[in-house]
C-alpha positions as CSV (number, residue, x, y, z in Angstrom):
1,M,62.5,124.9,111.8
2,Q,62.5,121.7,113.8
3,L,59.5,121.1,116.1
4,K,58.8,118.2,118.5
5,I,55.2,117.9,119.8
6,A,54.4,115.4,122.6
7,T,51.0,114.4,124.0
8,W,50.4,112.5,127.3
9,N,47.4,111.7,129.4
10,I,49.2,112.2,132.7
11,N,46.2,111.2,134.9
12,S,46.9,113.9,137.6
13,V,49.6,116.5,136.9
14,R,50.3,117.1,140.5
15,L,50.8,113.5,141.4
16,R,53.2,113.0,138.5
17,I,55.1,116.2,138.1
18,N,58.4,114.3,138.7
19,L,57.6,112.0,135.8
20,I,56.8,115.0,133.6
21,E,60.1,116.6,134.6
22,R,61.9,113.3,133.8
23,F,60.2,113.1,130.4
24,L,61.0,116.7,129.5
25,E,64.7,116.1,130.4
26,E,65.0,112.9,128.5
27,Q,62.9,113.7,125.4
28,A,63.1,117.5,125.2
29,P,59.9,118.2,123.2
30,D,59.3,121.8,122.2
31,I,55.6,121.4,123.1
32,L,54.0,119.1,125.6
33,C,50.2,118.6,125.6
34,L,48.7,117.1,128.7
35,Q,45.3,115.6,129.4
36,E,43.6,114.7,132.6
37,I,45.6,117.2,134.6
38,K,42.9,117.1,137.3
39,C,43.4,120.5,138.9
40,V,42.2,124.0,138.6
41,D,44.4,126.5,136.7
42,D,45.9,128.1,139.9
43,A,47.0,124.7,141.1
44,F,48.9,123.8,138.0
45,P,52.7,123.4,138.7
46,T,53.7,126.4,136.6
47,K,57.0,126.9,138.5
48,A,58.2,123.4,137.8
49,L,57.4,123.6,134.1
50,R,59.0,127.1,133.7
51,K,62.1,125.9,135.6
52,A,62.3,123.1,133.0
53,G,62.4,125.7,130.2
54,Y,58.7,125.7,129.3
55,E,57.9,129.4,129.9
56,H,54.7,129.5,127.9
57,L,51.7,127.8,129.4
58,A,48.0,127.4,128.4
59,I,45.8,125.8,131.0
60,H,42.1,124.7,131.0
61,G,41.7,123.1,134.3
62,Q,38.9,121.6,136.5
63,K,39.0,120.5,140.1
64,A,39.6,116.8,140.5
65,Y,38.5,115.9,136.9
66,H,39.5,116.2,133.3
67,G,41.5,119.3,132.4
68,V,44.0,119.9,129.6
69,A,47.2,122.0,129.3
70,I,49.9,122.9,126.9
71,A,53.5,123.7,127.9
72,S,55.8,125.2,125.3
73,R,59.2,126.6,124.7
74,I,57.7,128.6,121.8
75,P,55.6,131.7,122.5
76,F,51.8,131.8,121.8
77,T,50.1,134.4,119.8
78,K,46.6,133.2,120.9
79,I,45.1,130.8,123.4
80,S,41.5,129.4,122.9
81,R,39.3,127.1,124.9
82,K,36.1,125.6,123.6
83,S,33.3,123.9,125.5
84,F,31.4,121.0,123.9
85,C,27.9,119.6,124.5
86,G,26.9,122.6,126.7
87,K,29.3,121.5,129.4
88,D,32.3,123.4,130.7
89,D,34.3,120.3,131.6
90,A,37.8,121.4,130.4
91,R,38.3,119.0,127.6
92,H,39.9,121.3,124.9
93,I,42.5,124.0,124.6
94,S,44.3,125.3,121.6
95,V,47.2,127.7,120.9
96,D,48.6,129.6,117.9
97,L,52.3,129.3,117.9
98,D,54.6,132.2,117.0
99,V,56.3,130.4,114.1
100,P,56.8,131.3,110.4
101,R,53.5,130.8,108.5
102,G,51.8,130.1,111.9
103,L,50.7,126.8,113.4
104,Q,47.7,126.0,115.6
105,V,47.8,123.1,118.1
106,H,44.6,121.6,119.5
107,N,44.7,119.5,122.6
108,F,41.7,117.2,123.4
109,Y,40.5,114.9,126.1
110,V,37.4,113.1,124.7
111,P,35.0,111.6,127.2
112,A,35.9,108.0,128.1
113,G,32.2,106.9,127.8
114,G,31.7,104.7,130.8
115,D,31.4,100.9,130.7
116,E,28.2,100.1,128.7
117,P,28.3,101.0,125.0
118,D,24.6,101.9,124.8
119,P,23.7,105.6,124.6
120,E,20.1,104.8,125.6
121,T,21.1,103.4,129.0
122,N,24.5,105.0,129.6
123,D,24.6,108.9,129.7
124,K,28.4,108.8,129.7
125,F,28.5,107.0,126.4
126,A,25.8,109.2,124.9
127,H,28.0,112.2,125.9
128,K,31.0,110.7,124.2
129,L,29.1,110.3,120.9
130,A,27.7,113.8,121.2
131,F,31.1,115.2,121.8
132,L,32.6,113.5,118.7
133,T,29.6,114.7,116.7
134,E,30.1,118.2,117.8
135,M,33.9,118.0,117.1
136,A,33.2,116.9,113.5
137,A,30.7,119.7,113.0
138,W,33.1,122.3,114.4
139,Y,36.0,121.3,112.2
140,R,33.7,120.9,109.2
141,A,32.8,124.6,109.6
142,H,36.4,125.8,109.5
143,E,37.2,127.6,106.3
144,T,40.0,127.2,103.8
145,K,40.8,123.5,104.6
146,S,43.7,123.3,102.2
147,D,45.6,126.2,103.9
148,N,45.0,125.5,107.6
149,R,48.1,124.5,109.4
150,M,46.8,122.6,112.4
151,V,47.9,119.8,114.6
152,L,45.3,117.9,116.7
153,V,46.6,115.8,119.6
154,G,45.2,114.1,122.7
155,D,43.5,111.2,124.4
156,L,40.6,110.7,122.0
157,N,39.5,107.5,123.8
158,V,38.9,105.6,120.6
159,A,41.1,102.9,119.1
160,P,39.8,103.0,115.5
161,L,41.7,100.3,113.7
162,E,41.7,96.5,114.2
163,E,45.4,96.6,115.0
164,D,44.9,99.4,117.5
165,V,43.7,96.9,120.1
166,W,45.1,93.6,121.3
167,S,42.0,91.7,120.1
168,H,39.6,93.2,117.6
169,K,37.2,90.4,118.0
170,Q,37.1,90.5,121.8
171,L,36.8,94.3,122.1
172,L,34.1,94.9,119.5
173,K,31.6,95.3,122.3
174,V,34.0,97.1,124.7
175,V,33.9,100.9,125.0
176,S,36.7,102.5,123.0
177,H,36.6,100.1,120.0
178,T,32.9,99.6,119.2
179,P,31.8,100.2,115.6
180,I,29.7,103.3,116.6
181,E,32.6,105.0,118.2
182,V,34.9,104.1,115.3
183,K,32.3,105.6,112.9
184,H,32.0,108.8,115.0
185,L,35.8,109.2,115.1
186,A,36.0,108.6,111.3
187,D,33.5,111.5,110.9
188,V,35.9,113.7,112.9
189,T,38.8,112.7,110.7
190,R,36.9,113.4,107.5
191,S,35.6,116.8,108.8
192,H,38.9,118.5,108.0
193,D,40.8,115.8,106.0
194,W,42.9,115.0,109.1
195,I,46.0,112.8,108.6
196,D,46.8,110.1,111.2
197,V,50.5,110.8,111.9
198,M,51.1,107.7,113.9
199,R,49.9,105.4,111.1
200,R,52.2,107.1,108.7
201,F,55.1,105.4,110.5
202,V,53.5,102.2,111.6
203,P,51.5,100.3,108.9
204,E,47.8,99.6,109.7
205,T,48.6,95.9,109.6
206,E,50.9,96.2,112.6
207,K,49.9,96.5,116.3
208,L,50.3,100.0,117.8
209,Y,49.3,100.9,121.4
210,S,49.6,103.9,123.7
211,W,47.5,102.6,126.7
212,W,47.8,99.6,128.9
213,S,45.3,99.0,131.8
214,Y,46.3,99.3,135.4
215,R,44.3,96.1,135.9
216,A,47.0,93.9,134.3
217,R,49.4,92.6,136.9
218,D,52.2,92.5,134.3
219,W,51.0,95.0,131.6
220,E,54.2,94.6,129.6
221,T,54.1,90.8,129.3
222,A,50.4,90.7,128.7
223,N,50.6,93.6,126.2
224,R,46.8,94.0,126.0
225,G,47.0,97.5,124.8
226,R,44.9,100.0,122.9
227,R,45.8,103.1,120.8
228,L,43.7,105.8,122.5
229,D,46.2,108.7,122.0
230,H,46.5,110.3,118.7
231,I,48.4,113.0,116.7
232,W,46.7,114.3,113.5
233,I,47.7,117.0,111.1
234,T,45.9,118.9,108.3
235,P,46.9,118.3,104.7
236,A,48.9,121.6,104.6
237,L,51.4,119.9,107.0
238,E,51.5,116.5,105.3
239,N,55.1,117.0,104.0
240,T,56.5,118.4,107.3
241,V,56.3,115.3,109.6
242,R,59.6,113.6,110.1
243,S,59.2,111.0,112.9
244,M,56.8,109.5,115.5
245,Q,57.5,107.5,118.6
246,V,55.4,106.0,121.4
247,I,57.6,106.4,124.6
248,R,56.5,103.0,125.9
249,Q,59.2,102.9,128.6
250,A,57.4,105.7,130.4
251,R,54.4,103.4,131.0
252,G,56.8,101.4,133.2
253,W,58.0,104.2,135.4
254,E,57.1,104.0,139.0
255,R,53.5,105.3,139.7
256,S,53.2,106.3,136.0
257,S,50.0,107.0,134.1
258,D,48.4,104.1,132.2
259,H,49.0,106.1,129.0
260,A,52.4,106.4,127.3
261,P,53.5,109.7,125.8
262,V,53.5,110.0,122.0
263,I,55.9,112.3,120.2
264,A,56.0,113.6,116.6
265,S,58.7,115.6,114.9
266,F,58.2,118.2,112.2
267,E,60.2,120.4,109.9
268,I,58.1,123.5,109.5
């Protein structure tokens, strides 16, 4: 069975539903995971998604902030939402897909962390580190690591590798690429032996971005990007992944998000 899973921080689903429809028509993923939908569940554009062929929807929304959702052509057998750090700020949703041998998809929006990379003076940064710590503990507690068929996607708000940013040296003290964030994300990766799908197709020695700031007048020419969006799989799925692509052209669409969608294809 062929399966295409896409992830995209859309930065307001209602403002960009036309771009989502365009993306679905052009790329036709089986599953689309969205972050920063910025609406409550009842305000999510369900009619538009279902009209596009995505009948199965899982939504964890929040008014004006955060929020995640999954739109799928494949039915769900289960939908789960988890809160982290004692906050109900709509940063996680997961679904079990109705496919042979089962498959669980986790969609995350990790806190951005504010501007100052100091947990003592910046509560937002402290929250980010605590969130990643709790993620690692949660997955470490999952049983039967070798058999779990899970995909983890989303805006994890950390660019872990030197070539995941336009300048490793200049961004070492900038939130999203600081050593403490990289360490915390590595702890999450080790917590369930996650495999970085994107770097299976692009060597760690090559630049790879999924986000370009709105602040750049000409983002494409400047190309000062970061890889904040990720697709991970458990070892049980290691031999199923077939391709990966950052849909960079979508970043250049009119009034687009500052994130580009990422797609991975599987043979499950």
